[in-house]
PyMOL commands that place a pseudoatom at each C-alpha (Angstrom):
pseudoatom trace, name=CA, resn=MET, resi=1, chain=A, elem=C, hetatm=0, pos=[-32.187, 25.598, 38.403]
pseudoatom trace, name=CA, resn=ARG, resi=2, chain=A, elem=C, hetatm=0, pos=[-30.991, 28.041, 35.822]
pseudoatom trace, name=CA, resn=VAL, resi=3, chain=A, elem=C, hetatm=0, pos=[-27.537, 26.647, 36.058]
pseudoatom trace, name=CA, resn=PHE, resi=4, chain=A, elem=C, hetatm=0, pos=[-28.855, 23.117, 35.370]
pseudoatom trace, name=CA, resn=PHE, resi=5, chain=A, elem=C, hetatm=0, pos=[-30.751, 24.215, 32.262]
pseudoatom trace, name=CA, resn=THR, resi=6, chain=A, elem=C, hetatm=0, pos=[-27.669, 26.145, 31.044]
pseudoatom trace, name=CA, resn=ILE, resi=7, chain=A, elem=C, hetatm=0, pos=[-25.378, 23.060, 31.429]
pseudoatom trace, name=CA, resn=LEU, resi=8, chain=A, elem=C, hetatm=0, pos=[-28.056, 20.930, 29.750]
pseudoatom trace, name=CA, resn=ILE, resi=9, chain=A, elem=C, hetatm=0, pos=[-28.359, 23.285, 26.789]
pseudoatom trace, name=CA, resn=LEU, resi=10, chain=A, elem=C, hetatm=0, pos=[-24.489, 23.468, 26.470]
pseudoatom trace, name=CA, resn=LEU, resi=11, chain=A, elem=C, hetatm=0, pos=[-24.297, 19.657, 26.465]
pseudoatom trace, name=CA, resn=PHE, resi=12, chain=A, elem=C, hetatm=0, pos=[-27.011, 19.501, 23.763]
pseudoatom trace, name=CA, resn=VAL, resi=13, chain=A, elem=C, hetatm=0, pos=[-25.253, 22.052, 21.569]
pseudoatom trace, name=CA, resn=ALA, resi=14, chain=A, elem=C, hetatm=0, pos=[-21.936, 20.280, 22.051]
pseudoatom trace, name=CA, resn=GLY, resi=15, chain=A, elem=C, hetatm=0, pos=[-23.500, 16.949, 21.044]
pseudoatom trace, name=CA, resn=VAL, resi=16, chain=A, elem=C, hetatm=0, pos=[-25.088, 18.520, 17.907]
pseudoatom trace, name=CA, resn=ALA, resi=17, chain=A, elem=C, hetatm=0, pos=[-21.789, 20.095, 16.975]
pseudoatom trace, name=CA, resn=SER, resi=18, chain=A, elem=C, hetatm=0, pos=[-19.897, 16.859, 17.463]
pseudoatom trace, name=CA, resn=PHE, resi=19, chain=A, elem=C, hetatm=0, pos=[-22.409, 14.892, 15.459]
pseudoatom trace, name=CA, resn=SER, resi=20, chain=A, elem=C, hetatm=0, pos=[-22.311, 17.492, 12.638]
pseudoatom trace, name=CA, resn=ALA, resi=21, chain=A, elem=C, hetatm=0, pos=[-18.514, 17.396, 12.528]
pseudoatom trace, name=CA, resn=TRP, resi=22, chain=A, elem=C, hetatm=0, pos=[-18.580, 13.582, 12.391]
pseudoatom trace, name=CA, resn=LEU, resi=23, chain=A, elem=C, hetatm=0, pos=[-20.930, 13.621, 9.444]
pseudoatom trace, name=CA, resn=LEU, resi=24, chain=A, elem=C, hetatm=0, pos=[-18.748, 16.178, 7.519]
pseudoatom trace, name=CA, resn=LEU, resi=25, chain=A, elem=C, hetatm=0, pos=[-15.412, 14.527, 8.293]
pseudoatom trace, name=CA, resn=HIS, resi=26, chain=A, elem=C, hetatm=0, pos=[-16.574, 10.890, 8.181]
pseudoatom trace, name=CA, resn=ASP, resi=27, chain=A, elem=C, hetatm=0, pos=[-14.877, 9.057, 5.208]
pseudoatom trace, name=CA, resn=ASP, resi=28, chain=A, elem=C, hetatm=0, pos=[-15.527, 5.410, 4.414]
pseudoatom trace, name=CA, resn=ARG, resi=29, chain=A, elem=C, hetatm=0, pos=[-12.249, 3.786, 3.634]
pseudoatom trace, name=CA, resn=ARG, resi=30, chain=A, elem=C, hetatm=0, pos=[-12.185, 0.578, 1.624]
pseudoatom trace, name=CA, resn=LEU, resi=31, chain=A, elem=C, hetatm=0, pos=[-9.481, -2.077, 1.943]
pseudoatom trace, name=CA, resn=ILE, resi=32, chain=A, elem=C, hetatm=0, pos=[-8.268, -3.183, -1.406]
pseudoatom trace, name=CA, resn=LYS, resi=33, chain=A, elem=C, hetatm=0, pos=[-6.258, -6.453, -0.919]
pseudoatom trace, name=CA, resn=ALA, resi=34, chain=A, elem=C, hetatm=0, pos=[-4.554, -7.921, -3.979]
pseudoatom trace, name=CA, resn=GLU, resi=35, chain=A, elem=C, hetatm=0, pos=[-2.962, -11.339, -3.552]
pseudoatom trace, name=CA, resn=VAL, resi=36, chain=A, elem=C, hetatm=0, pos=[-0.288, -12.295, -6.107]
pseudoatom trace, name=CA, resn=PRO, resi=37, chain=A, elem=C, hetatm=0, pos=[-0.808, -16.056, -7.011]
pseudoatom trace, name=CA, resn=ASP, resi=38, chain=A, elem=C, hetatm=0, pos=[2.234, -18.399, -6.796]
pseudoatom trace, name=CA, resn=ASP, resi=39, chain=A, elem=C, hetatm=0, pos=[2.170, -19.147, -10.564]
pseudoatom trace, name=CA, resn=TYR, resi=40, chain=A, elem=C, hetatm=0, pos=[2.592, -15.387, -11.358]
pseudoatom trace, name=CA, resn=LEU, resi=41, chain=A, elem=C, hetatm=0, pos=[6.152, -15.698, -10.043]
pseudoatom trace, name=CA, resn=ASP, resi=42, chain=A, elem=C, hetatm=0, pos=[6.657, -18.921, -11.927]
pseudoatom trace, name=CA, resn=THR, resi=43, chain=A, elem=C, hetatm=0, pos=[5.568, -17.557, -15.300]
pseudoatom trace, name=CA, resn=SER, resi=44, chain=A, elem=C, hetatm=0, pos=[7.341, -14.199, -15.012]
pseudoatom trace, name=CA, resn=ASP, resi=45, chain=A, elem=C, hetatm=0, pos=[10.620, -13.749, -17.022]
pseudoatom trace, name=CA, resn=THR, resi=46, chain=A, elem=C, hetatm=0, pos=[12.349, -11.559, -14.549]
pseudoatom trace, name=CA, resn=SER, resi=47, chain=A, elem=C, hetatm=0, pos=[15.716, -12.052, -16.190]
pseudoatom trace, name=CA, resn=ARG, resi=48, chain=A, elem=C, hetatm=0, pos=[14.388, -9.634, -18.899]
pseudoatom trace, name=CA, resn=PHE, resi=49, chain=A, elem=C, hetatm=0, pos=[12.273, -7.655, -16.473]
pseudoatom trace, name=CA, resn=ASN, resi=50, chain=A, elem=C, hetatm=0, pos=[9.324, -8.917, -18.550]
pseudoatom trace, name=CA, resn=THR, resi=51, chain=A, elem=C, hetatm=0, pos=[6.491, -9.292, -16.082]
pseudoatom trace, name=CA, resn=TYR, resi=52, chain=A, elem=C, hetatm=0, pos=[2.894, -8.450, -16.584]
pseudoatom trace, name=CA, resn=PRO, resi=53, chain=A, elem=C, hetatm=0, pos=[2.076, -5.335, -14.465]
pseudoatom trace, name=CA, resn=ILE, resi=54, chain=A, elem=C, hetatm=0, pos=[-0.385, -5.604, -11.642]
pseudoatom trace, name=CA, resn=SER, resi=55, chain=A, elem=C, hetatm=0, pos=[-2.896, -2.879, -12.158]
pseudoatom trace, name=CA, resn=LEU, resi=56, chain=A, elem=C, hetatm=0, pos=[-4.786, -1.622, -9.057]
pseudoatom trace, name=CA, resn=VAL, resi=57, chain=A, elem=C, hetatm=0, pos=[-7.590, 0.909, -9.083]
pseudoatom trace, name=CA, resn=ARG, resi=58, chain=A, elem=C, hetatm=0, pos=[-8.773, 2.479, -5.816]
pseudoatom trace, name=CA, resn=GLY, resi=59, chain=A, elem=C, hetatm=0, pos=[-11.962, 4.375, -5.485]
pseudoatom trace, name=CA, resn=LYS, resi=60, chain=A, elem=C, hetatm=0, pos=[-10.580, 7.240, -3.426]
pseudoatom trace, name=CA, resn=LYS, resi=61, chain=A, elem=C, hetatm=0, pos=[-7.073, 8.369, -2.328]
pseudoatom trace, name=CA, resn=SER, resi=62, chain=A, elem=C, hetatm=0, pos=[-8.033, 7.434, 1.266]
pseudoatom trace, name=CA, resn=ASP, resi=63, chain=A, elem=C, hetatm=0, pos=[-8.557, 3.720, 0.432]
pseudoatom trace, name=CA, resn=SER, resi=64, chain=A, elem=C, hetatm=0, pos=[-6.099, 1.287, 1.887]
pseudoatom trace, name=CA, resn=VAL, resi=65, chain=A, elem=C, hetatm=0, pos=[-4.224, -0.754, -0.690]
pseudoatom trace, name=CA, resn=LEU, resi=66, chain=A, elem=C, hetatm=0, pos=[-2.292, -3.862, 0.141]
pseudoatom trace, name=CA, resn=VAL, resi=67, chain=A, elem=C, hetatm=0, pos=[-0.430, -6.244, -2.258]
pseudoatom trace, name=CA, resn=ILE, resi=68, chain=A, elem=C, hetatm=0, pos=[0.394, -9.614, -0.713]
pseudoatom trace, name=CA, resn=PHE, resi=69, chain=A, elem=C, hetatm=0, pos=[3.088, -11.677, -2.437]
pseudoatom trace, name=CA, resn=PRO, resi=70, chain=A, elem=C, hetatm=0, pos=[3.531, -15.414, -2.070]
pseudoatom trace, name=CA, resn=SER, resi=71, chain=A, elem=C, hetatm=0, pos=[6.065, -16.556, 0.422]
pseudoatom trace, name=CA, resn=THR, resi=72, chain=A, elem=C, hetatm=0, pos=[8.094, -17.898, -2.498]
pseudoatom trace, name=CA, resn=GLY, resi=73, chain=A, elem=C, hetatm=0, pos=[8.599, -21.236, -0.812]
pseudoatom trace, name=CA, resn=SER, resi=74, chain=A, elem=C, hetatm=0, pos=[10.904, -19.772, 1.759]
pseudoatom trace, name=CA, resn=GLU, resi=75, chain=A, elem=C, hetatm=0, pos=[9.011, -20.465, 4.871]
pseudoatom trace, name=CA, resn=GLY, resi=76, chain=A, elem=C, hetatm=0, pos=[11.262, -19.659, 7.893]
pseudoatom trace, name=CA, resn=MET, resi=77, chain=A, elem=C, hetatm=0, pos=[13.873, -18.101, 5.442]
pseudoatom trace, name=CA, resn=ASN, resi=78, chain=A, elem=C, hetatm=0, pos=[14.631, -14.508, 4.872]
pseudoatom trace, name=CA, resn=VAL, resi=79, chain=A, elem=C, hetatm=0, pos=[12.465, -12.852, 2.164]
pseudoatom trace, name=CA, resn=SER, resi=80, chain=A, elem=C, hetatm=0, pos=[13.607, -9.339, 1.090]
pseudoatom trace, name=CA, resn=LEU, resi=81, chain=A, elem=C, hetatm=0, pos=[11.057, -6.902, -0.232]
pseudoatom trace, name=CA, resn=LEU, resi=82, chain=A, elem=C, hetatm=0, pos=[11.906, -3.393, -1.451]
pseudoatom trace, name=CA, resn=VAL, resi=83, chain=A, elem=C, hetatm=0, pos=[9.701, -0.982, -3.387]
pseudoatom trace, name=CA, resn=TYR, resi=84, chain=A, elem=C, hetatm=0, pos=[10.882, 1.756, -5.812]
pseudoatom trace, name=CA, resn=ASP, resi=85, chain=A, elem=C, hetatm=0, pos=[8.957, 4.511, -7.596]
pseudoatom trace, name=CA, resn=SER, resi=86, chain=A, elem=C, hetatm=0, pos=[9.597, 5.006, -11.341]
pseudoatom trace, name=CA, resn=LEU, resi=87, chain=A, elem=C, hetatm=0, pos=[12.443, 7.511, -10.848]
pseudoatom trace, name=CA, resn=GLN, resi=88, chain=A, elem=C, hetatm=0, pos=[14.334, 5.412, -8.359]
pseudoatom trace, name=CA, resn=TYR, resi=89, chain=A, elem=C, hetatm=0, pos=[13.755, 2.279, -10.381]
pseudoatom trace, name=CA, resn=ALA, resi=90, chain=A, elem=C, hetatm=0, pos=[15.302, 3.968, -13.524]
pseudoatom trace, name=CA, resn=ILE, resi=91, chain=A, elem=C, hetatm=0, pos=[18.324, 5.042, -11.406]
pseudoatom trace, name=CA, resn=LEU, resi=92, chain=A, elem=C, hetatm=0, pos=[18.751, 1.471, -10.239]
pseudoatom trace, name=CA, resn=MET, resi=93, chain=A, elem=C, hetatm=0, pos=[18.397, 0.029, -13.708]
pseudoatom trace, name=CA, resn=ASP, resi=94, chain=A, elem=C, hetatm=0, pos=[21.081, 2.591, -14.865]
pseudoatom trace, name=CA, resn=GLY, resi=95, chain=A, elem=C, hetatm=0, pos=[23.518, 0.755, -12.576]
pseudoatom trace, name=CA, resn=ASN, resi=96, chain=A, elem=C, hetatm=0, pos=[23.571, 3.319, -9.806]
pseudoatom trace, name=CA, resn=ARG, resi=97, chain=A, elem=C, hetatm=0, pos=[23.305, 1.693, -6.435]
pseudoatom trace, name=CA, resn=THR, resi=98, chain=A, elem=C, hetatm=0, pos=[22.184, 4.905, -4.687]
pseudoatom trace, name=CA, resn=ALA, resi=99, chain=A, elem=C, hetatm=0, pos=[18.475, 4.292, -5.587]
pseudoatom trace, name=CA, resn=LYS, resi=100, chain=A, elem=C, hetatm=0, pos=[16.333, 4.741, -2.423]
pseudoatom trace, name=CA, resn=PRO, resi=101, chain=A, elem=C, hetatm=0, pos=[13.494, 2.397, -1.770]
pseudoatom trace, name=CA, resn=LEU, resi=102, chain=A, elem=C, hetatm=0, pos=[10.157, 3.680, -0.383]
pseudoatom trace, name=CA, resn=GLU, resi=103, chain=A, elem=C, hetatm=0, pos=[10.378, 2.881, 3.333]
pseudoatom trace, name=CA, resn=ALA, resi=104, chain=A, elem=C, hetatm=0, pos=[6.576, 3.598, 3.963]
pseudoatom trace, name=CA, resn=ALA, resi=105, chain=A, elem=C, hetatm=0, pos=[5.542, 0.854, 1.493]
pseudoatom trace, name=CA, resn=THR, resi=106, chain=A, elem=C, hetatm=0, pos=[7.455, -1.909, 3.324]
pseudoatom trace, name=CA, resn=ARG, resi=107, chain=A, elem=C, hetatm=0, pos=[7.098, -0.820, 6.936]
pseudoatom trace, name=CA, resn=LEU, resi=108, chain=A, elem=C, hetatm=0, pos=[4.073, -3.158, 7.524]
pseudoatom trace, name=CA, resn=SER, resi=109, chain=A, elem=C, hetatm=0, pos=[5.981, -5.975, 5.844]
pseudoatom trace, name=CA, resn=ARG, resi=110, chain=A, elem=C, hetatm=0, pos=[8.814, -5.651, 8.380]
pseudoatom trace, name=CA, resn=ILE, resi=111, chain=A, elem=C, hetatm=0, pos=[6.386, -5.508, 11.267]
pseudoatom trace, name=CA, resn=LEU, resi=112, chain=A, elem=C, hetatm=0, pos=[4.312, -8.546, 10.205]
pseudoatom trace, name=CA, resn=ARG, resi=113, chain=A, elem=C, hetatm=0, pos=[7.185, -10.429, 8.691]
pseudoatom trace, name=CA, resn=GLU, resi=114, chain=A, elem=C, hetatm=0, pos=[5.119, -11.187, 5.610]
pseudoatom trace, name=CA, resn=PRO, resi=115, chain=A, elem=C, hetatm=0, pos=[5.971, -10.185, 1.937]
pseudoatom trace, name=CA, resn=LEU, resi=116, chain=A, elem=C, hetatm=0, pos=[3.393, -7.421, 1.489]
pseudoatom trace, name=CA, resn=VAL, resi=117, chain=A, elem=C, hetatm=0, pos=[3.378, -3.844, 0.251]
pseudoatom trace, name=CA, resn=ASN, resi=118, chain=A, elem=C, hetatm=0, pos=[1.230, -1.048, 1.607]
pseudoatom trace, name=CA, resn=LEU, resi=119, chain=A, elem=C, hetatm=0, pos=[0.556, 1.432, -1.184]
pseudoatom trace, name=CA, resn=SER, resi=120, chain=A, elem=C, hetatm=0, pos=[-2.099, 3.390, 0.829]
pseudoatom trace, name=CA, resn=SER, resi=121, chain=A, elem=C, hetatm=0, pos=[-0.151, 6.566, 1.282]
pseudoatom trace, name=CA, resn=LEU, resi=122, chain=A, elem=C, hetatm=0, pos=[1.424, 6.606, -2.192]
pseudoatom trace, name=CA, resn=PRO, resi=123, chain=A, elem=C, hetatm=0, pos=[0.229, 8.829, -5.073]
pseudoatom trace, name=CA, resn=ASP, resi=124, chain=A, elem=C, hetatm=0, pos=[-0.990, 7.336, -8.298]
pseudoatom trace, name=CA, resn=GLY, resi=125, chain=A, elem=C, hetatm=0, pos=[1.876, 5.951, -10.537]
pseudoatom trace, name=CA, resn=SER, resi=126, chain=A, elem=C, hetatm=0, pos=[4.084, 3.067, -11.322]
pseudoatom trace, name=CA, resn=TYR, resi=127, chain=A, elem=C, hetatm=0, pos=[6.015, 1.188, -8.679]
pseudoatom trace, name=CA, resn=PHE, resi=128, chain=A, elem=C, hetatm=0, pos=[8.431, -1.791, -8.771]
pseudoatom trace, name=CA, resn=ALA, resi=129, chain=A, elem=C, hetatm=0, pos=[8.615, -4.272, -5.974]
pseudoatom trace, name=CA, resn=ARG, resi=130, chain=A, elem=C, hetatm=0, pos=[11.798, -6.272, -5.758]
pseudoatom trace, name=CA, resn=LEU, resi=131, chain=A, elem=C, hetatm=0, pos=[11.183, -9.565, -4.123]
pseudoatom trace, name=CA, resn=SER, resi=132, chain=A, elem=C, hetatm=0, pos=[14.242, -11.707, -3.252]
pseudoatom trace, name=CA, resn=SER, resi=133, chain=A, elem=C, hetatm=0, pos=[14.446, -15.058, -1.532]
pseudoatom trace, name=CA, resn=SER, resi=134, chain=A, elem=C, hetatm=0, pos=[16.229, -18.330, -1.997]
pseudoatom trace, name=CA, resn=ASN, resi=135, chain=A, elem=C, hetatm=0, pos=[13.813, -19.454, -4.706]
pseudoatom trace, name=CA, resn=TYR, resi=136, chain=A, elem=C, hetatm=0, pos=[12.922, -16.165, -6.541]
pseudoatom trace, name=CA, resn=SER, resi=137, chain=A, elem=C, hetatm=0, pos=[14.459, -12.849, -7.283]
pseudoatom trace, name=CA, resn=GLY, resi=138, chain=A, elem=C, hetatm=0, pos=[13.040, -10.180, -9.480]
pseudoatom trace, name=CA, resn=PHE, resi=139, chain=A, elem=C, hetatm=0, pos=[11.037, -6.930, -9.963]
pseudoatom trace, name=CA, resn=ILE, resi=140, chain=A, elem=C, hetatm=0, pos=[7.227, -6.818, -10.138]
pseudoatom trace, name=CA, resn=HIS, resi=141, chain=A, elem=C, hetatm=0, pos=[5.622, -3.879, -11.779]
pseudoatom trace, name=CA, resn=ILE, resi=142, chain=A, elem=C, hetatm=0, pos=[2.612, -2.463, -9.971]
pseudoatom trace, name=CA, resn=LYS, resi=143, chain=A, elem=C, hetatm=0, pos=[0.487, 0.330, -11.476]
pseudoatom trace, name=CA, resn=LEU, resi=144, chain=A, elem=C, hetatm=0, pos=[-1.708, 2.272, -8.994]
pseudoatom trace, name=CA, resn=ARG, resi=145, chain=A, elem=C, hetatm=0, pos=[-4.418, 4.740, -9.976]
pseudoatom trace, name=CA, resn=THR, resi=146, chain=A, elem=C, hetatm=0, pos=[-7.473, 6.343, -8.493]
pseudoatom trace, name=CA, resn=SER, resi=147, chain=A, elem=C, hetatm=0, pos=[-10.693, 6.001, -10.417]
pseudoatom trace, name=CA, resn=ALA, resi=148, chain=A, elem=C, hetatm=0, pos=[-12.282, 9.251, -11.802]
pseudoatom trace, name=CA, resn=ASP, resi=149, chain=A, elem=C, hetatm=0, pos=[-15.658, 8.386, -10.322]
for i in range(1, 149): cmd.bond("trace and resi %d" % i, "trace and resi %d" % (i + 1))
show_as sticks, trace
zoom trace
């Protein structure tokens, strides 16, 4: 009988400890999904890299941030999407072809075969998405920051 009560007490303590750990470590993540409208690409002057930046504000660094671009009228065709941080973008604009895109930002795009950027794991800053298809080619400036709240 003593063994039964000992096991029962151990299970109770383990349950309380698990619940306490869950309360301390539980973090509500929000999904921030920004869909770029079709007319944004039509009105952007990408020949001069003169696009209005897309500003995104997340509540916490743990929030998921997705930017979904239009398919640019290339249904069934190859749409290329690369994302660069500010430093790599400056290297690219300087004419140096060794600029490295951020692989983590476009991994989900390659899996789903949709033109989307996942900025969830990236720090605050400026990013440049290069979207290329048969109907559109250009850079889109994305500003990401975390609110101070």
